MOPAC internal coordinates of N, CA, C and O (Angstrom, degrees):
PM7 1SCF
backbone

  N    0.0000 0     0.00 0     0.00 0    0    0    0
  C    1.4514 1     0.00 0     0.00 0    1    0    0
  C    1.5313 1   108.45 1     0.00 0    2    1    0
  O    1.2310 1   119.60 1   -49.03 1    3    2    1
  N    1.3361 1   118.36 1   130.97 1    3    2    1
  C    1.4650 1   121.14 1   178.00 1    5    3    2
  C    1.5279 1   110.98 1   -60.72 1    6    5    3
  O    1.2310 1   120.74 1   -31.52 1    7    6    5
  N    1.3441 1   116.19 1   148.48 1    7    6    5
  C    1.4562 1   118.90 1  -176.21 1    9    7    6
  C    1.5162 1   115.81 1  -116.40 1   10    9    7
  O    1.2310 1   119.41 1   172.88 1   11   10    9
  N    1.3333 1   118.73 1    -7.12 1   11   10    9
  C    1.4584 1   119.46 1  -176.10 1   13   11   10
  C    1.5185 1   111.56 1   -79.62 1   14   13   11
  O    1.2310 1   120.82 1   -53.35 1   15   14   13
  N    1.3165 1   116.03 1   126.65 1   15   14   13
  C    1.4609 1   123.10 1   174.96 1   17   15   14
  C    1.5186 1   105.97 1  -153.02 1   18   17   15
  O    1.2310 1   120.50 1   -97.68 1   19   18   17
  N    1.3157 1   116.65 1    82.32 1   19   18   17
  C    1.4591 1   122.64 1  -179.61 1   21   19   18
  C    1.5222 1   108.40 1  -125.06 1   22   21   19
  O    1.2310 1   121.24 1   -37.92 1   23   22   21
  N    1.3203 1   115.23 1   142.08 1   23   22   21
  C    1.4549 1   120.19 1  -175.44 1   25   23   22
  C    1.5235 1   108.19 1  -144.85 1   26   25   23
  O    1.2310 1   120.52 1   -43.10 1   27   26   25
  N    1.3191 1   116.62 1   136.90 1   27   26   25
  C    1.4652 1   121.76 1   175.25 1   29   27   26
  C    1.5192 1   108.21 1  -137.70 1   30   29   27
  O    1.2310 1   120.57 1   -38.04 1   31   30   29
  N    1.3241 1   116.52 1   141.96 1   31   30   29
  C    1.4598 1   120.17 1  -178.84 1   33   31   30
  C    1.5289 1   109.77 1  -152.82 1   34   33   31
  O    1.2310 1   121.30 1   -39.44 1   35   34   33
  N    1.3262 1   115.12 1   140.56 1   35   34   33
  C    1.4636 1   122.01 1   169.82 1   37   35   34
  C    1.5181 1   105.80 1   -95.37 1   38   37   35
  O    1.2310 1   120.63 1   -50.14 1   39   38   37
  N    1.3170 1   116.39 1   129.86 1   39   38   37
  C    1.4670 1   119.30 1  -173.17 1   41   39   38
  C    1.5203 1   110.40 1  -154.03 1   42   41   39
  O    1.2310 1   121.71 1    -3.75 1   43   42   41
  N    1.3164 1   114.33 1   176.25 1   43   42   41
  C    1.4610 1   122.82 1   172.07 1   45   43   42
  C    1.5288 1   107.01 1  -107.00 1   46   45   43
  O    1.2310 1   120.47 1   -47.58 1   47   46   45
  N    1.3157 1   116.71 1   132.42 1   47   46   45
  C    1.4611 1   121.68 1   175.25 1   49   47   46
  C    1.5266 1   106.93 1   -75.97 1   50   49   47
  O    1.2310 1   120.31 1   -74.39 1   51   50   49
  N    1.3351 1   117.00 1   105.61 1   51   50   49
  C    1.4632 1   120.44 1  -174.48 1   53   51   50
  C    1.5265 1   113.67 1   -98.14 1   54   53   51
  O    1.2310 1   120.39 1   163.28 1   55   54   53
  N    1.3037 1   116.86 1   -16.72 1   55   54   53
  C    1.4728 1   120.24 1  -179.15 1   57   55   54
  C    1.5235 1   107.95 1  -157.77 1   58   57   55
  O    1.2310 1   120.90 1   -37.83 1   59   58   57
  N    1.3214 1   115.89 1   142.17 1   59   58   57
  C    1.4603 1   120.37 1   177.66 1   61   59   58
  C    1.5118 1   108.56 1  -138.84 1   62   61   59
  O    1.2310 1   120.64 1   -50.88 1   63   62   61
  N    1.2960 1   116.38 1   129.12 1   63   62   61
  C    1.4540 1   121.24 1   177.67 1   65   63   62
  C    1.5231 1   111.21 1   -78.83 1   66   65   63
  O    1.2310 1   120.77 1     8.49 1   67   66   65
  N    1.3079 1   116.13 1  -171.51 1   67   66   65
  C    1.4620 1   120.94 1   177.77 1   69   67   66
  C    1.5211 1   109.40 1   -94.48 1   70   69   67
  O    1.2310 1   121.35 1   -28.96 1   71   70   69
  N    1.3145 1   115.02 1   151.04 1   71   70   69
  C    1.4608 1   120.41 1   179.45 1   73   71   70
  C    1.5213 1   108.94 1   -67.88 1   74   73   71
  O    1.2310 1   121.15 1   -47.46 1   75   74   73
  N    1.3081 1   115.40 1   132.54 1   75   74   73
  C    1.4679 1   121.40 1   174.82 1   77   75   74
  C    1.5208 1   106.59 1  -129.35 1   78   77   75
  O    1.2310 1   120.64 1    -0.56 1   79   78   77
  N    1.3060 1   116.39 1   179.44 1   79   78   77
  C    1.4601 1   120.84 1   177.83 1   81   79   78
  C    1.5217 1   109.39 1  -129.86 1   82   81   79
  O    1.2310 1   121.10 1   -40.35 1   83   82   81
  N    1.3142 1   115.50 1   139.65 1   83   82   81
  C    1.4633 1   120.87 1   176.95 1   85   83   82
  C    1.5273 1   108.59 1   -69.83 1   86   85   83
  O    1.2310 1   119.72 1   -12.64 1   87   86   85
  N    1.3384 1   118.14 1   167.36 1   87   86   85
  C    1.4680 1   119.69 1   176.09 1   89   87   86
  C    1.5382 1   112.84 1   -56.18 1   90   89   87
  O    1.2310 1   120.52 1   154.92 1   91   90   89
  N    1.3319 1   116.60 1   -25.08 1   91   90   89
  C    1.4680 1   120.51 1   178.09 1   93   91   90
  C    1.5304 1   111.97 1   -84.72 1   94   93   91
  O    1.2310 1   120.14 1   179.73 1   95   94   93
  N    1.3481 1   117.35 1    -0.27 1   95   94   93
  C    1.4526 1   121.56 1   177.50 1   97   95   94
  C    1.5210 1   114.86 1    88.02 1   98   97   95
  O    1.2310 1   119.74 1  -167.86 1   99   98   97
  N    1.3268 1   118.09 1    12.14 1   99   98   97
  C    1.4636 1   121.97 1  -179.07 1  101   99   98
  C    1.5243 1   109.40 1   -86.10 1  102  101   99
  O    1.2310 1   119.83 1   -49.86 1  103  102  101
  N    1.3414 1   117.94 1   130.14 1  103  102  101
  C    1.4620 1   120.46 1   176.85 1  105  103  102
  C    1.5309 1   110.82 1   -60.74 1  106  105  103
  O    1.2310 1   120.43 1   -39.33 1  107  106  105
  N    1.3286 1   116.79 1   140.67 1  107  106  105
  C    1.4701 1   121.89 1  -179.76 1  109  107  106
  C    1.5173 1   109.03 1  -144.93 1  110  109  107
  O    1.2310 1   121.18 1   -33.74 1  111  110  109
  N    1.3327 1   115.34 1   146.26 1  111  110  109
  C    1.4675 1   119.67 1   178.55 1  113  111  110
  C    1.5305 1   108.55 1  -150.23 1  114  113  111
  O    1.2310 1   120.85 1   -35.81 1  115  114  113
  N    1.3242 1   115.98 1   144.19 1  115  114  113
  C    1.4630 1   121.91 1   175.85 1  117  115  114
  C    1.5154 1   108.90 1  -107.46 1  118  117  115
  O    1.2310 1   120.94 1   -26.65 1  119  118  117
  N    1.3368 1   115.80 1   153.35 1  119  118  117
  C    1.4582 1   120.42 1   177.36 1  121  119  118
  C    1.5185 1   109.79 1  -153.10 1  122  121  119
  O    1.2310 1   121.33 1    -6.66 1  123  122  121
  N    1.3301 1   115.05 1   173.34 1  123  122  121
  C    1.4566 1   120.94 1   174.67 1  125  123  122
  C    1.5190 1   108.05 1  -124.05 1  126  125  123
  O    1.2310 1   121.07 1   -41.24 1  127  126  125
  N    1.3250 1   115.56 1   138.76 1  127  126  125
  C    1.4551 1   123.27 1   179.70 1  129  127  126
  C    1.5169 1   109.23 1  -116.68 1  130  129  127
  O    1.2310 1   120.72 1   -36.75 1  131  130  129
  N    1.3231 1   116.23 1   143.25 1  131  130  129
  C    1.4626 1   122.02 1   176.86 1  133  131  130
  C    1.5268 1   107.77 1  -120.06 1  134  133  131
  O    1.2310 1   120.98 1   -49.68 1  135  134  133
  N    1.3257 1   115.73 1   130.32 1  135  134  133
  C    1.4693 1   121.24 1  -176.37 1  137  135  134
  C    1.5199 1   110.03 1  -125.54 1  138  137  135
  O    1.2310 1   120.85 1   -42.21 1  139  138  137
  N    1.3442 1   115.99 1   137.79 1  139  138  137
  C    1.4594 1   122.18 1   173.94 1  141  139  138
  C    1.5186 1   107.66 1  -141.04 1  142  141  139
  O    1.2310 1   120.66 1   -48.27 1  143  142  141
  N    1.3480 1   116.34 1   131.73 1  143  142  141
  C    1.4618 1   120.18 1   179.35 1  145  143  142
  C    1.5171 1   110.24 1  -165.40 1  146  145  143
  O    1.2310 1   121.27 1    -4.40 1  147  146  145
  N    1.3197 1   115.17 1   175.60 1  147  146  145
  C    1.4601 1   123.63 1   170.58 1  149  147  146
  C    1.5309 1   105.99 1  -109.44 1  150  149  147
  O    1.2310 1   120.06 1   -48.07 1  151  150  149
  N    1.3304 1   117.49 1   131.93 1  151  150  149
  C    1.4577 1   121.66 1  -178.67 1  153  151  150
  C    1.5214 1   109.77 1  -129.02 1  154  153  151
  O    1.2310 1   120.42 1   -39.85 1  155  154  153
  N    1.3426 1   116.80 1   140.15 1  155  154  153
  C    1.4537 1   119.31 1   177.18 1  157  155  154
  C    1.5350 1   110.36 1   -71.96 1  158  157  155
  O    1.2310 1   121.06 1   -43.78 1  159  158  157
  N    1.3416 1   115.58 1   136.22 1  159  158  157
  C    1.4604 1   119.71 1   178.03 1  161  159  158
  C    1.5195 1   108.69 1  -155.16 1  162  161  159
  O    1.2310 1   120.66 1   -53.35 1  163  162  161
  N    1.3245 1   116.35 1   126.65 1  163  162  161
  C    1.4705 1   123.13 1   175.30 1  165  163  162
  C    1.5297 1   112.27 1    51.30 1  166  165  163
  O    1.2310 1   120.76 1  -136.83 1  167  166  165
  N    1.3234 1   116.16 1    43.17 1  167  166  165
  C    1.4496 1   120.42 1   177.37 1  169  167  166
  C    1.5128 1   115.24 1    80.15 1  170  169  167
  O    1.2310 1   119.94 1  -177.26 1  171  170  169
  N    1.3150 1   117.72 1     2.74 1  171  170  169
  C    1.4625 1   121.18 1   179.51 1  173  171  170
  C    1.5099 1   110.86 1  -129.70 1  174  173  171
  O    1.2310 1   121.37 1    10.78 1  175  174  173
  N    1.3079 1   114.98 1  -169.22 1  175  174  173
  C    1.4638 1   121.69 1   177.42 1  177  175  174
  C    1.5229 1   109.10 1  -113.77 1  178  177  175
  O    1.2310 1   120.94 1   -44.64 1  179  178  177
  N    1.3047 1   115.81 1   135.36 1  179  178  177
  C    1.4555 1   120.51 1   178.79 1  181  179  178
  C    1.5250 1   108.71 1  -117.70 1  182  181  179
  O    1.2310 1   120.94 1   -48.77 1  183  182  181
  N    1.3113 1   115.80 1   131.23 1  183  182  181
  C    1.4667 1   121.09 1   175.19 1  185  183  182
  C    1.5274 1   107.62 1   -80.33 1  186  185  183
  O    1.2310 1   120.91 1   -52.91 1  187  186  185
  N    1.3141 1   115.87 1   127.09 1  187  186  185
  C    1.4628 1   121.43 1  -177.20 1  189  187  186
  C    1.5252 1   109.07 1  -117.02 1  190  189  187
  O    1.2310 1   120.79 1   -51.94 1  191  190  189
  N    1.3093 1   116.10 1   128.06 1  191  190  189
  C    1.4622 1   123.08 1   173.50 1  193  191  190
  C    1.5172 1   107.32 1  -137.36 1  194  193  191
  O    1.2310 1   120.60 1   -54.01 1  195  194  193
  N    1.3304 1   116.46 1   125.99 1  195  194  193
  C    1.4653 1   118.78 1   179.27 1  197  195  194
  C    1.5183 1   110.44 1  -157.48 1  198  197  195
  O    1.2310 1   121.61 1   -20.69 1  199  198  197
  N    1.3016 1   114.51 1   159.31 1  199  198  197
  C    1.4480 1   122.64 1   173.28 1  201  199  198
  C    1.5154 1   106.71 1  -120.78 1  202  201  199
  O    1.2310 1   120.71 1   -32.97 1  203  202  201
  N    1.3110 1   116.25 1   147.03 1  203  202  201
  C    1.4657 1   118.82 1   177.50 1  205  203  202
  C    1.5190 1   110.81 1  -146.82 1  206  205  203
  O    1.2310 1   121.99 1   -30.81 1  207  206  205
  N    1.3006 1   113.79 1   149.19 1  207  206  205
  C    1.4544 1   120.92 1   175.78 1  209  207  206
  C    1.5175 1   108.14 1   -83.20 1  210  209  207
  O    1.2310 1   121.18 1   -31.77 1  211  210  209
  N    1.3216 1   115.35 1   148.23 1  211  210  209
  C    1.4589 1   121.18 1   178.16 1  213  211  210
  C    1.5217 1   108.29 1  -142.41 1  214  213  211
  O    1.2310 1   121.42 1   -22.24 1  215  214  213
  N    1.3178 1   114.89 1   157.76 1  215  214  213
  C    1.4541 1   121.58 1   178.06 1  217  215  214
  C    1.5246 1   107.67 1  -139.60 1  218  217  215
  O    1.2310 1   120.70 1   -34.30 1  219  218  217
  N    1.3262 1   116.26 1   145.70 1  219  218  217
  C    1.4640 1   120.99 1   178.65 1  221  219  218
  C    1.5252 1   108.79 1  -135.71 1  222  221  219
  O    1.2310 1   121.25 1   -29.60 1  223  222  221
  N    1.3180 1   115.21 1   150.40 1  223  222  221
  C    1.4599 1   121.53 1  -178.59 1  225  223  222
  C    1.5275 1   110.42 1  -128.89 1  226  225  223
  O    1.2310 1   120.70 1   -21.29 1  227  226  225
  N    1.3162 1   116.28 1   158.71 1  227  226  225
  C    1.4602 1   121.97 1   174.27 1  229  227  226
  C    1.5155 1   113.40 1    63.64 1  230  229  227
  O    1.2310 1   121.02 1    42.14 1  231  230  229
  N    1.3422 1   115.65 1  -137.86 1  231  230  229
  C    1.4625 1   121.65 1  -177.10 1  233  231  230
  C    1.5203 1   111.88 1   -63.16 1  234  233  231
  O    1.2310 1   119.74 1   149.47 1  235  234  233
  N    1.3312 1   118.11 1   -30.53 1  235  234  233
  C    1.4683 1   120.96 1   178.65 1  237  235  234
  C    1.5308 1   109.66 1   -67.41 1  238  237  235
  O    1.2310 1   119.91 1   140.41 1  239  238  237
  N    1.3215 1   117.77 1   -39.59 1  239  238  237
  C    1.4690 1   121.35 1   176.62 1  241  239  238
  C    1.5221 1   110.29 1   -62.50 1  242  241  239
  O    1.2310 1   120.27 1   137.93 1  243  242  241
  N    1.3088 1   117.08 1   -42.07 1  243  242  241
  C    1.4620 1   120.70 1   179.52 1  245  243  242
  C    1.5336 1   110.76 1   -66.96 1  246  245  243
  O    1.2310 1   119.97 1   143.07 1  247  246  245
  N    1.3357 1   117.65 1   -36.93 1  247  246  245
  C    1.4713 1   121.26 1   177.16 1  249  247  246
  C    1.5244 1   110.42 1   -65.44 1  250  249  247
  O    1.2310 1   120.42 1   142.09 1  251  250  249
  N    1.3326 1   116.80 1   -37.91 1  251  250  249
  C    1.4592 1   121.45 1  -179.99 1  253  251  250
  C    1.5283 1   111.39 1   -62.35 1  254  253  251
  O    1.2310 1   120.19 1   149.12 1  255  254  253
  N    1.3119 1   117.24 1   -30.88 1  255  254  253
  C    1.4702 1   121.42 1   177.57 1  257  255  254
  C    1.5199 1   112.06 1   -62.38 1  258  257  255
  O    1.2310 1   120.06 1   152.26 1  259  258  257
  N    1.3252 1   117.48 1   -27.74 1  259  258  257
  C    1.4640 1   121.67 1  -176.57 1  261  259  258
  C    1.5326 1   112.79 1   -88.38 1  262  261  259
  O    1.2310 1   120.10 1   179.94 1  263  262  261
  N    1.3307 1   117.41 1    -0.06 1  263  262  261
  C    1.4603 1   121.52 1  -179.99 1  265  263  262
  C    1.5246 1   108.81 1  -102.23 1  266  265  263
  O    1.2310 1   120.56 1   -52.94 1  267  266  265
  N    1.3078 1   116.53 1   127.06 1  267  266  265
  C    1.4634 1   121.38 1  -178.43 1  269  267  266
  C    1.5252 1   111.46 1   -71.29 1  270  269  267
  O    1.2310 1   120.84 1   -38.55 1  271  270  269
  N    1.3207 1   115.99 1   141.45 1  271  270  269
  C    1.4615 1   121.19 1   171.80 1  273  271  270
  C    1.5291 1   106.88 1   -59.18 1  274  273  271
  O    1.2310 1   120.66 1   -42.92 1  275  274  273
  N    1.3289 1   116.34 1   137.08 1  275  274  273
  C    1.4588 1   121.64 1  -176.81 1  277  275  274
  C    1.5222 1   112.41 1    99.17 1  278  277  275
  O    1.2310 1   120.27 1   171.06 1  279  278  277
  N    1.3293 1   117.08 1    -8.94 1  279  278  277
  C    1.4628 1   121.23 1  -179.52 1  281  279  278
  C    1.5210 1   111.55 1   -80.54 1  282  281  279
  O    1.2310 1   121.37 1   -30.28 1  283  282  281
  N    1.3375 1   114.98 1   149.72 1  283  282  281
  C    1.4657 1   121.43 1   173.51 1  285  283  282
  C    1.5297 1   108.03 1   -81.08 1  286  285  283
  O    1.2310 1   120.79 1   -45.85 1  287  286  285
  N    1.3252 1   116.09 1   134.15 1  287  286  285
  C    1.4628 1   121.69 1  -178.53 1  289  287  286
  C    1.5239 1   110.46 1  -136.00 1  290  289  287
  O    1.2310 1   120.95 1   -23.07 1  291  290  289
  N    1.3070 1   115.79 1   156.93 1  291  290  289
  C    1.4631 1   122.47 1   168.65 1  293  291  290
  C    1.5192 1   105.77 1  -115.11 1  294  293  291
  O    1.2310 1   121.05 1   -57.54 1  295  294  293
  N    1.3255 1   115.60 1   122.46 1  295  294  293
  C    1.4603 1   121.14 1  -178.88 1  297  295  294
  C    1.5260 1   109.69 1  -115.53 1  298  297  295
  O    1.2310 1   120.96 1   -40.00 1  299  298  297
  N    1.3143 1   115.77 1   140.00 1  299  298  297
  C    1.4567 1   122.13 1   173.97 1  301  299  298
  C    1.5160 1   107.71 1  -128.64 1  302  301  299
  O    1.2310 1   121.08 1   -31.30 1  303  302  301
  N    1.3169 1   115.54 1   148.70 1  303  302  301
  C    1.4552 1   119.91 1   179.15 1  305  303  302
  C    1.5088 1   111.34 1   170.89 1  306  305  303
  O    1.2310 1   121.10 1    35.18 1  307  306  305
  N    1.3139 1   115.51 1  -144.82 1  307  306  305
  C    1.4584 1   121.66 1  -179.77 1  309  307  306
  C    1.5198 1   109.43 1  -140.18 1  310  309  307
  O    1.2310 1   120.69 1   -21.23 1  311  310  309
  N    1.3086 1   116.29 1   158.77 1  311  310  309
  C    1.4604 1   122.07 1  -179.40 1  313  311  310
  C    1.5292 1   108.62 1   -97.82 1  314  313  311
  O    1.2310 1   121.15 1   -47.64 1  315  314  313
  N    1.3265 1   115.40 1   132.36 1  315  314  313
  C    1.4659 1   121.33 1   178.15 1  317  315  314
  C    1.5187 1   108.08 1  -153.47 1  318  317  315
  O    1.2310 1   120.79 1    -3.81 1  319  318  317
  N    1.3074 1   116.09 1   176.19 1  319  318  317
  C    1.4612 1   119.71 1   176.33 1  321  319  318
  C    1.5124 1   109.98 1   -58.43 1  322  321  319
  O    1.2310 1   121.39 1   -38.57 1  323  322  321
  N    1.3142 1   114.95 1   141.43 1  323  322  321
  C    1.4663 1   120.36 1   179.05 1  325  323  322
  C    1.5231 1   110.33 1   -64.90 1  326  325  323
  O    1.2310 1   121.13 1   135.62 1  327  326  325
  N    1.3092 1   115.43 1   -44.38 1  327  326  325
  C    1.4637 1   122.18 1   175.93 1  329  327  326
  C    1.5202 1   107.83 1  -121.39 1  330  329  327
  O    1.2310 1   120.60 1   -32.13 1  331  330  329
  N    1.3034 1   116.45 1   147.87 1  331  330  329
  C    1.4649 1   121.20 1  -176.58 1  333  331  330
  C    1.5242 1   113.42 1   -52.10 1  334  333  331
  O    1.2310 1   120.26 1   142.56 1  335  334  333
  N    1.3279 1   117.12 1   -37.44 1  335  334  333
  C    1.4578 1   120.25 1  -175.70 1  337  335  334
  C    1.5277 1   112.90 1  -104.35 1  338  337  335
  O    1.2310 1   119.84 1  -175.15 1  339  338  337
  N    1.3368 1   117.91 1     4.85 1  339  338  337
  C    1.4643 1   121.04 1  -177.23 1  341  339  338
  C    1.5168 1   112.85 1   -93.76 1  342  341  339
  O    1.2310 1   121.14 1     4.87 1  343  342  341
  N    1.3248 1   115.43 1  -175.13 1  343  342  341
  C    1.4619 1   120.79 1   178.59 1  345  343  342
  C    1.5290 1   112.16 1  -119.91 1  346  345  343
  O    1.2310 1   119.49 1   166.19 1  347  346  345
  N    1.3327 1   118.57 1   -13.81 1  347  346  345
  C    1.4639 1   120.02 1   179.54 1  349  347  346
  C    1.5249 1   109.76 1   -76.64 1  350  349  347
  O    1.2310 1   121.16 1   -28.85 1  351  350  349
  N    1.3455 1   115.38 1   151.15 1  351  350  349
  C    1.4563 1   121.24 1  -177.06 1  353  351  350
  C    1.5177 1   111.81 1  -100.09 1  354  353  351
  O    1.2310 1   121.04 1   -23.28 1  355  354  353
  N    1.3215 1   115.61 1   156.72 1  355  354  353
  C    1.4583 1   122.37 1   174.46 1  357  355  354
  C    1.5203 1   108.49 1  -148.03 1  358  357  355
  O    1.2310 1   121.40 1   -24.98 1  359  358  357
  N    1.3129 1   114.93 1   155.02 1  359  358  357
  C    1.4519 1   120.60 1   171.96 1  361  359  358
  C    1.5260 1   107.70 1   -80.16 1  362  361  359
  O    1.2310 1   120.33 1   -57.52 1  363  362  361
  N    1.3058 1   116.97 1   122.48 1  363  362  361
  C    1.4616 1   122.12 1   174.50 1  365  363  362
  C    1.5268 1   106.16 1   -92.69 1  366  365  363
  O    1.2310 1   120.89 1   -76.35 1  367  366  365
  N    1.3183 1   115.90 1   103.65 1  367  366  365
  C    1.4589 1   121.92 1  -171.49 1  369  367  366
  C    1.5273 1   110.39 1   -77.59 1  370  369  367
  O    1.2310 1   121.12 1   -56.10 1  371  370  369
  N    1.3322 1   115.47 1   123.90 1  371  370  369
  C    1.4652 1   120.81 1   176.73 1  373  371  370
  C    1.5201 1   112.07 1  -108.75 1  374  373  371
  O    1.2310 1   120.74 1   168.92 1  375  374  373
  N    1.3415 1   116.19 1   -11.08 1  375  374  373
  C    1.4629 1   121.74 1   177.44 1  377  375  374
  C    1.5215 1   107.98 1  -153.46 1  378  377  375
  O    1.2310 1   120.63 1   -46.39 1  379  378  377
  N    1.3340 1   116.40 1   133.61 1  379  378  377
  C    1.4613 1   120.57 1   177.27 1  381  379  378
  C    1.5165 1   108.75 1  -139.69 1  382  381  379
  O    1.2310 1   121.25 1   -40.68 1  383  382  381
  N    1.3142 1   115.21 1   139.32 1  383  382  381
  C    1.4612 1   119.51 1   173.20 1  385  383  382
  C    1.5198 1   108.65 1  -139.58 1  386  385  383
  O    1.2310 1   121.66 1   -36.01 1  387  386  385
  N    1.2944 1   114.44 1   143.99 1  387  386  385
  C    1.4618 1   120.36 1   178.50 1  389  387  386
  C    1.5126 1   108.61 1   -84.40 1  390  389  387
  O    1.2310 1   120.61 1   -50.48 1  391  390  389
  N    1.3410 1   116.44 1   129.52 1  391  390  389
  C    1.4618 1   120.62 1   176.18 1  393  391  390
  C    1.5173 1   108.67 1   -74.35 1  394  393  391
  O    1.2310 1   121.02 1   -37.23 1  395  394  393
  N    1.3366 1   115.66 1   142.77 1  395  394  393
  C    1.4620 1   117.99 1   179.84 1  397  395  394
  C    1.4860 1   112.66 1   -84.80 1  398  397  395
  O    1.2310 1   120.10 1   180.00 1  399  398  397

């Protein structure tokens, strides 16, 4: 089974939920990211605009609390189901930094 699942995106933090804790006591937070860019595709340039849901746990969730909505961020992580029993996808953020 292939093992690579890495994702990175520069985006604007457009929405941030409230900090909650998992049953195991781990801090967790959901947010929405908005991305706009030009990307090379098939010898041309493609304008890309999208929004995506993201979730962060532990220290990354706590760091996300300190970033203002509307800020530019770089997020890295992996793509997985948004909810354990659901079918929609979300970026599970393992690293976030605010762009200056």
